C-alpha positions as CSV (number, residue, x, y, z in Angstrom):
1,M,0.0,0.0,0.0
2,P,1.3,3.5,-0.8
3,V,2.2,5.7,2.2
4,P,-0.3,8.6,2.3
5,P,1.2,12.1,2.1
6,N,1.1,14.0,5.4
7,R,0.8,17.4,3.7
8,A,-1.7,19.0,1.3
9,V,-1.9,22.2,-0.7
10,I,-5.4,23.7,-1.2
11,L,-6.0,26.4,-3.9
12,A,-8.6,28.8,-2.5
13,A,-7.7,32.2,-3.9
14,G,-10.2,32.7,-6.7
15,L,-13.0,35.3,-7.0
16,G,-15.8,32.8,-7.5
17,S,-17.5,35.2,-9.9
18,R,-19.8,32.6,-11.4
19,L,-21.3,32.0,-8.0
20,R,-22.3,35.7,-7.4
21,P,-24.2,37.0,-5.5
22,L,-23.4,34.2,-3.1
23,T,-19.7,35.1,-3.3
24,A,-20.2,38.9,-3.0
25,S,-19.3,38.7,0.7
26,T,-18.3,35.0,1.1
27,P,-15.3,33.4,-0.6
28,K,-16.2,30.4,-2.7
29,P,-14.4,27.9,-0.4
30,L,-16.7,28.9,2.4
31,I,-19.9,28.4,0.4
32,P,-21.9,25.7,2.3
33,V,-23.4,22.5,1.0
34,H,-26.2,21.6,3.5
35,G,-24.6,24.0,6.0
36,V,-21.0,22.7,5.7
37,P,-18.5,25.0,3.9
38,I,-16.6,23.4,1.1
39,L,-13.3,24.1,2.7
40,Y,-14.4,22.5,6.1
41,N,-15.3,19.4,4.2
42,T,-11.9,19.3,2.5
43,L,-9.9,19.8,5.7
44,A,-11.9,17.3,7.6
45,A,-11.5,14.7,4.9
46,L,-7.8,15.4,4.8
47,A,-7.5,14.8,8.5
48,D,-9.4,11.5,8.1
49,V,-6.7,10.2,5.7
50,G,-3.8,11.3,7.9
51,V,-2.8,14.7,6.5
52,Q,-1.1,16.7,9.3
53,T,-0.3,20.0,7.5
54,A,-2.4,22.0,5.0
55,T,-1.2,25.0,3.1
56,V,-4.1,27.1,1.9
57,V,-3.5,29.6,-0.9
58,V,-5.9,32.5,-0.3
59,G,-6.7,35.8,-2.1
60,Y,-10.3,36.9,-2.4
61,R,-11.8,37.5,1.1
62,K,-8.7,36.0,2.6
63,E,-9.4,37.2,6.1
64,A,-12.8,35.4,6.1
65,I,-11.0,32.1,5.3
66,R,-8.4,32.7,8.0
67,R,-11.1,33.5,10.6
68,A,-13.1,30.5,9.6
69,C,-10.3,27.9,9.6
70,G,-7.7,29.4,12.0
71,S,-4.3,27.9,12.4
72,R,-5.5,24.4,13.3
73,F,-8.6,22.5,12.0
74,G,-9.1,19.3,14.0
75,R,-5.9,17.4,13.7
76,I,-4.4,19.6,10.9
77,D,-2.0,22.5,11.2
78,V,-3.2,25.1,8.7
79,H,-0.8,27.6,7.1
80,Y,-1.7,30.3,4.6
81,V,0.0,31.7,1.5
82,E,-1.5,34.9,0.1
83,S,-1.9,35.8,-3.5
84,P,-1.6,39.5,-4.1
85,I,-2.9,39.4,-7.6
86,F,-5.6,36.7,-7.2
87,D,-8.0,38.7,-9.5
88,R,-5.9,38.3,-12.6
89,T,-4.0,35.0,-12.2
90,G,-4.8,31.3,-12.9
91,S,-4.5,28.4,-10.6
92,A,-0.9,27.6,-11.7
93,Y,0.2,30.9,-10.1
94,S,-1.5,30.0,-6.9
95,L,0.2,26.6,-6.8
96,W,3.6,28.3,-7.6
97,L,3.1,30.5,-4.5
98,A,3.0,27.3,-2.5
99,R,6.1,25.8,-4.0
100,E,7.9,25.6,-0.6
101,A,5.2,23.3,0.7
102,L,5.4,21.3,-2.6
103,L,9.2,20.8,-2.2
104,A,8.9,19.6,1.4
105,G,7.6,16.1,0.6
106,D,4.9,14.0,-1.0
107,A,1.7,16.1,-1.2
108,L,-1.9,16.2,-2.1
109,V,-3.0,19.1,-4.3
110,L,-6.6,20.1,-4.2
111,E,-8.8,22.8,-5.8
112,G,-10.8,24.5,-3.1
113,D,-14.2,24.3,-4.8
114,V,-14.7,20.5,-4.8
115,F,-17.1,18.9,-2.3
116,F,-16.5,15.2,-1.9
117,E,-16.9,12.3,0.4
118,T,-13.9,11.1,2.4
119,E,-13.7,7.9,0.4
120,V,-12.5,9.9,-2.6
121,L,-9.3,10.8,-0.7
122,N,-9.0,7.2,0.6
123,R,-9.0,6.0,-3.0
124,L,-6.6,8.7,-4.2
125,V,-4.0,7.9,-1.5
126,G,-4.5,4.2,-1.6
127,W,-4.3,3.8,-5.3
128,K,-1.1,2.5,-7.1
129,P,2.2,4.1,-5.9
130,G,3.3,7.2,-7.8
131,D,1.5,10.3,-9.1
132,V,-2.2,10.0,-9.2
133,A,-5.2,12.0,-10.4
134,A,-8.8,11.4,-9.2
135,V,-11.1,11.1,-12.2
136,S,-14.7,10.2,-13.0
137,P,-16.5,9.4,-16.2
138,F,-17.5,12.6,-18.0
139,D,-21.3,13.1,-18.0
140,R,-23.7,15.9,-19.1
141,T,-23.7,17.6,-15.6
142,M,-19.9,18.3,-16.1
143,T,-17.8,21.0,-17.7
144,G,-14.2,21.9,-17.6
145,S,-11.0,19.9,-17.8
146,A,-11.1,16.3,-18.8
147,V,-8.6,13.5,-19.6
148,T,-8.3,10.4,-21.7
149,I,-6.9,7.3,-20.2
150,S,-4.7,4.7,-21.8
151,T,-5.3,0.9,-21.6
152,R,-2.6,0.9,-18.8
153,G,-4.7,3.2,-16.7
154,M,-2.5,6.3,-17.3
155,V,-3.6,9.8,-18.2
156,D,-2.4,10.2,-21.8
157,Q,-3.8,13.7,-22.5
158,V,-5.5,16.5,-20.7
159,L,-8.2,18.5,-22.5
160,M,-9.4,21.9,-21.4
161,D,-12.9,23.5,-21.6
162,Q,-14.9,20.3,-22.3
163,T,-18.7,20.2,-22.1
164,V,-20.1,16.8,-22.9
165,A,-18.6,13.7,-24.4
166,G,-20.0,14.1,-27.8
167,P,-20.6,11.3,-30.4
168,G,-17.7,10.3,-32.5
169,R,-15.1,10.7,-29.9
170,G,-12.6,7.9,-30.3
171,E,-12.1,7.3,-26.6
172,P,-14.1,8.0,-23.5
173,L,-13.6,11.2,-21.5
174,F,-13.0,11.3,-17.8
175,K,-13.5,14.5,-15.7
176,T,-10.6,15.5,-13.5
177,L,-11.8,16.1,-9.9
178,N,-8.8,18.4,-9.5
179,L,-7.6,16.3,-6.6
180,F,-4.0,15.0,-7.1
181,R,-1.3,13.0,-5.3
182,F,2.3,13.8,-6.2
183,T,5.5,12.3,-4.9
184,Q,8.3,14.6,-3.7
185,G,10.5,13.4,-6.6
186,T,8.0,14.5,-9.2
187,L,7.3,17.8,-7.5
188,R,11.0,18.6,-7.4
189,R,11.9,17.2,-10.8
190,A,9.0,18.2,-12.9
191,V,6.0,20.1,-11.4
192,V,7.8,23.0,-9.5
193,P,10.3,23.6,-12.3
194,A,7.4,23.7,-14.8
195,L,5.6,26.2,-12.6
196,D,8.7,28.3,-12.3
197,E,9.0,28.4,-16.1
198,V,5.3,29.4,-16.5
199,I,5.7,32.3,-14.1
200,R,9.0,33.4,-15.6
201,S,7.4,33.5,-19.0
202,G,4.7,35.8,-17.7
203,A,1.9,33.4,-18.4
204,I,0.2,34.0,-15.0
205,T,-3.3,33.1,-16.2
206,T,-2.3,29.5,-16.8
207,Y,-4.2,26.8,-15.1
208,V,-2.7,23.8,-13.3
209,E,-4.3,21.4,-15.7
210,Q,-2.4,23.2,-18.6
211,V,0.9,22.7,-16.8
212,L,0.2,19.0,-16.2
213,A,-0.9,18.6,-19.9
214,A,2.4,20.0,-21.1
215,L,4.4,17.7,-18.7
216,I,2.4,14.6,-19.9
217,R,3.0,15.6,-23.6
218,A,6.7,15.9,-22.9
219,Q,6.7,12.5,-21.1
220,A,8.0,14.3,-18.0
221,L,5.0,13.1,-15.9
222,R,3.4,9.7,-15.6
223,L,0.0,10.3,-14.0
224,V,-2.1,7.3,-12.9
225,A,-5.9,7.7,-13.1
226,A,-7.9,6.7,-10.0
227,D,-11.5,6.1,-11.1
228,C,-13.8,7.6,-8.5
229,G,-16.9,7.4,-10.7
230,D,-18.8,5.4,-8.0
231,L,-18.2,7.9,-5.3
232,K,-19.9,11.2,-4.4
233,W,-18.3,14.5,-5.4
234,F,-19.0,17.6,-7.3
235,E,-17.0,20.7,-8.4
236,I,-18.9,23.9,-7.5
237,D,-18.5,26.8,-9.9
238,S,-22.1,28.1,-10.3
239,A,-25.4,28.2,-8.5
240,D,-26.5,25.3,-10.7
241,D,-23.5,23.3,-9.5
242,L,-24.4,24.1,-5.9
243,R,-27.9,22.8,-6.4
244,T,-26.4,19.6,-8.0
245,A,-24.0,19.1,-5.1
246,E,-26.9,19.4,-2.6
247,A,-28.9,16.9,-4.6
248,I,-25.9,14.4,-4.6
249,F,-25.2,14.8,-0.8
250,T,-27.5,14.5,2.1
251,P,-27.3,16.8,5.1
252,C,-25.4,14.1,7.1
253,S,-22.8,13.3,4.4
254,A,-20.0,15.6,5.6
255,P,-17.2,14.4,7.8
256,A,-17.7,14.7,11.5
257,D,-14.9,17.2,12.0
258,A,-16.5,19.6,9.5
259,K,-19.9,19.3,11.2
260,R,-18.3,19.9,14.7
261,R,-16.6,23.0,13.5
262,V,-19.8,24.4,12.0
263,G,-21.5,23.7,15.4
264,H,-18.7,25.4,17.3
265,L,-19.0,28.5,15.1
266,S,-22.8,28.6,15.4
267,S,-22.6,28.5,19.2
268,A,-19.7,31.0,19.6
């Protein structure tokens, strides 16, 4: 069995403009699903799989996230990295800001707008050794980045801005959950140098998926696909996405640590 990483990086700096007016005063990672903020669910699930340290990249409404999560969430020490130009950069810039955490050891990398059951992380960390991406068969409720998978179970290409898996496609599409596990070797050898190059070139609006796509094309990254299609998860970018997530999850679905923190804040 692979040894689970004990650290994670969570990208939580974005404006969440497609969720307005909900995000007019609340950052997207704190938008609740059945009363549980997305970021609480993420941190509690990370604690359940043994993560000890989380670095959260913040930008929009950063103080709200700091107040909500503090320096410790359950069993996890929480550190923050601030993006000063969150309103005009892509997720690759946010990940580059957290490069010190990436260089410190094996790590999970997560987008801060995905609500998922803890079993998704169990599968991600318990899959084959190496670098792993959580994926799910692409369906008509999904948009965004997608991958195709080789017969050996490896991601062989990353495709941006997908809508539905239309007829005539030669191979099935899988949606990326934007939850990844990387080894320290890959982070040091490939991912962080690629991020450095993107930022040096001035391409600050680049997305993490585009960086990974380039590394895969150059055969500098071998990314295993962990199929999570039988598990509960959803990426929340819009009000329709939020409604879909609340239809997928029940009010009692969130990890206990997340619900305890909500209760603590409610009674404070």
